[in-house]
C-alpha positions in Angstrom: 0.0 0.0 0.0 2.8 2.5 1.0 4.8 1.7 -2.1 1.8 2.1 -4.4 1.0 5.5 -2.8 4.6 6.7 -3.5 4.4 5.4 -7.1 1.1 7.3 -7.6 2.7 10.5 -6.1 5.7 10.1 -8.5 3.4 9.7 -11.5 1.5 13.0 -10.7 4.6 15.0 -11.7 4.1 16.5 -15.2 6.9 15.6 -17.7 6.5 19.0 -19.3 7.5 20.8 -16.1 10.7 18.6 -15.8 10.2 18.3 -12.1 12.2 15.4 -10.6 9.9 12.7 -9.4 9.6 11.9 -5.7 11.8 8.7 -6.0 14.4 10.6 -8.0 14.6 13.3 -5.4 15.2 10.7 -2.6 17.9 8.9 -4.6 19.5 12.1 -5.9 19.8 13.3 -2.3 21.6 10.1 -1.4 23.9 10.3 -4.4 24.6 14.0 -3.9 23.4 14.9 -7.4 22.5 18.6 -8.0 18.9 19.2 -7.2 17.1 21.6 -4.9 17.1 20.6 -1.3 13.8 19.0 -0.2 13.0 19.3 3.6 11.3 15.9 3.7 14.2 13.9 2.1 17.3 16.1 2.5 17.0 17.1 6.1 18.2 14.4 8.5 15.9 13.3 11.3 18.7 13.7 13.8 21.1 11.3 15.5 19.0 11.0 18.7 15.7 10.0 16.9 13.2 8.9 18.0 13.9 10.4 21.4 15.0 13.7 20.0 14.3 14.5 16.4 14.1 17.4 13.9 10.7 18.9 12.9 10.0 21.0 9.9 7.4 23.6 10.9 4.6 24.1 8.4 2.0 26.0 10.4 2.6 28.7 13.0 1.0 28.7 16.4 -2.0 31.0 16.3 -2.5 30.7 12.5 -5.8 30.1 10.7 -3.9 29.3 7.5 -3.4 25.6 6.7 0.1 25.6 5.2 1.5 22.2 4.1 4.5 20.7 2.3 4.2 20.6 -1.5 5.7 17.2 -2.2 6.8 18.1 -5.7 8.9 21.2 -4.9 9.6 20.9 -1.2 8.2 24.4 -0.7 5.6 25.3 1.9 2.3 26.1 0.1 -1.1 27.5 1.3 -3.5 24.6 1.2 -6.5 26.6 2.5 -7.7 29.0 5.2 -9.6 27.0 7.9 -13.3 27.1 7.5 -14.0 27.1 11.2 -13.3 29.9 13.6 -10.3 28.3 15.2 -6.5 28.7 15.1 -3.7 26.2 15.5 -3.0 26.0 19.3 0.8 25.2 18.8 3.4 25.1 16.0 2.7 22.1 13.7 4.8 20.3 11.2 6.4 17.0 10.2 9.3 14.7 10.9 11.7 14.5 7.9 12.6 11.1 6.5 9.5 9.4 7.9 6.6 7.9 6.1 3.1 6.9 7.5 0.3 4.8 6.2 -1.4 7.7 4.6 1.7 8.4 2.4 2.7 11.5 4.3 5.5 12.1 6.8 4.7 11.9 10.5 2.8 14.9 11.8 3.9 16.7 15.0 2.4 19.3 17.3 5.2 21.2 19.1 4.6 23.0 22.3 6.8 26.0 23.0 6.7 29.6 24.1 6.7 31.3 20.7 5.3 30.9 17.2 7.9 30.2 14.6 7.9 30.8 10.8 6.8 28.1 8.4 9.7 26.3 6.7 12.1 26.5 9.6 13.1 23.4 11.6 13.7 22.7 15.3 14.6 19.9 17.6 11.7 18.3 19.5 11.1 15.7 22.2 8.0 13.4 22.0 5.8 13.4 25.2 2.7 11.6 23.8 0.7 10.3 20.9 -2.8 11.5 19.8 -4.4 8.7 17.8 -6.7 10.2 15.2 -9.0 9.1 12.4 -9.4 11.7 9.6 -12.2 10.8 7.2 -11.8 7.1 7.8 -8.0 7.1 7.6 -5.4 6.8 10.3 -3.8 10.2 10.9 -2.0 10.1 14.3 -0.2 13.1 15.7 2.9 13.2 17.8 2.6 15.6 20.8 6.1 17.1 21.5 7.9 19.9 23.2 10.7 22.0 21.8 14.0 20.5 23.0 15.6 24.0 23.1 12.9 26.0 24.9 13.8 26.4 28.6 10.1 26.6 29.6 9.1 23.3 27.9 12.3 21.1 27.5 12.0 19.6 30.9 8.5 18.1 30.2 8.7 14.4 29.4 5.1 13.2 29.8 1.6 14.3 29.0 0.7 14.2 32.7 3.0 17.2 33.2 0.6 19.3 31.1 -2.6 20.8 32.4 -5.8 18.9 31.6 -7.1 22.1 29.9 -4.2 22.1 27.5 -4.8 18.6 26.4 -8.5 19.3 26.1 -7.7 22.3 24.0 -5.6 20.3 21.6 -8.2 17.5 21.3 -11.0 20.0 20.7 -9.1 21.8 18.0 -8.6 18.7 15.9 -12.2 17.5 16.6 -13.6 20.9 15.3 -11.3 22.3 12.7 -12.9 20.4 9.8 -16.5 20.5 10.9 -17.5 23.4 8.6 -16.1 21.4 5.7 -18.4 18.5 6.6 -15.4 16.2 7.2 -15.3 13.8 10.2 -12.4 13.6 12.5 -12.3 11.3 15.6 -9.7 11.8 18.3 -9.0 8.8 20.6 -7.4 8.7 24.0 -3.9 10.2 24.3 -1.1 7.6 24.6 2.2 8.0 26.5 5.7 9.0 25.2 6.7 5.4 24.6 3.9 5.0 22.1 5.0 8.2 20.4 8.6 6.9 20.1 7.4 3.6 18.7 5.3 5.4 16.1 8.2 7.6 15.0 10.5 4.6 14.8 7.9 2.7 12.7 7.6 5.7 10.3 11.4 5.8 10.0 11.5 2.1 9.2 8.8 2.4 6.5 10.7 5.3 4.9 13.9 3.4 4.9 12.2 0.3 3.4 10.9 2.5 0.6 14.4 3.8 -0.2 15.8 0.3 -0.2 13.0 -0.9 -2.6 13.9 1.9 -5.0 17.6 1.3 -4.8 17.0 -2.3 -5.8 14.9 -1.4 -8.8 
């Protein structure tokens, strides 16, 4: 399923635009051929992963704009403005060199003091996992803290957060697509160990995809 998703994404690139296909971008990154850097494939996840890992920020805390990674170019694009009267409660992004069952990199919500600009990257520490079903598809989110923020870096578990903060996070994801008539279900939060396992699994799936394409 994962491999077919990647093949489909590769086929979407138009030959007239001469944009390197997704697989070509991954392999050219490994072979150091000259192509534009892609934050999903060229940025390392970090030597301490899955305990400490890099996150590419797509959406700023307090934003109503849904930015996301454009898989073809590696740029951050405007996907839409949220239909509901809500804003992202924390900085939101993805873990480079990971791959999940929906064909996207692992999503992360990063708690920290300040909003940061889309496209930057930071170091994060997982403190929990929020299992989520988005329109019938698994779409889990890692809950993390910024590893270099003195106010948050000491936090290691969800129990160290206030119940209100967790309820705020849950409610945002339950509500942010309601005015688009899309169903989102959020299940009970899981501990940091589950978050690390989810990150490791996504790292393994990504690595398996690379090995598959190197053998082709």
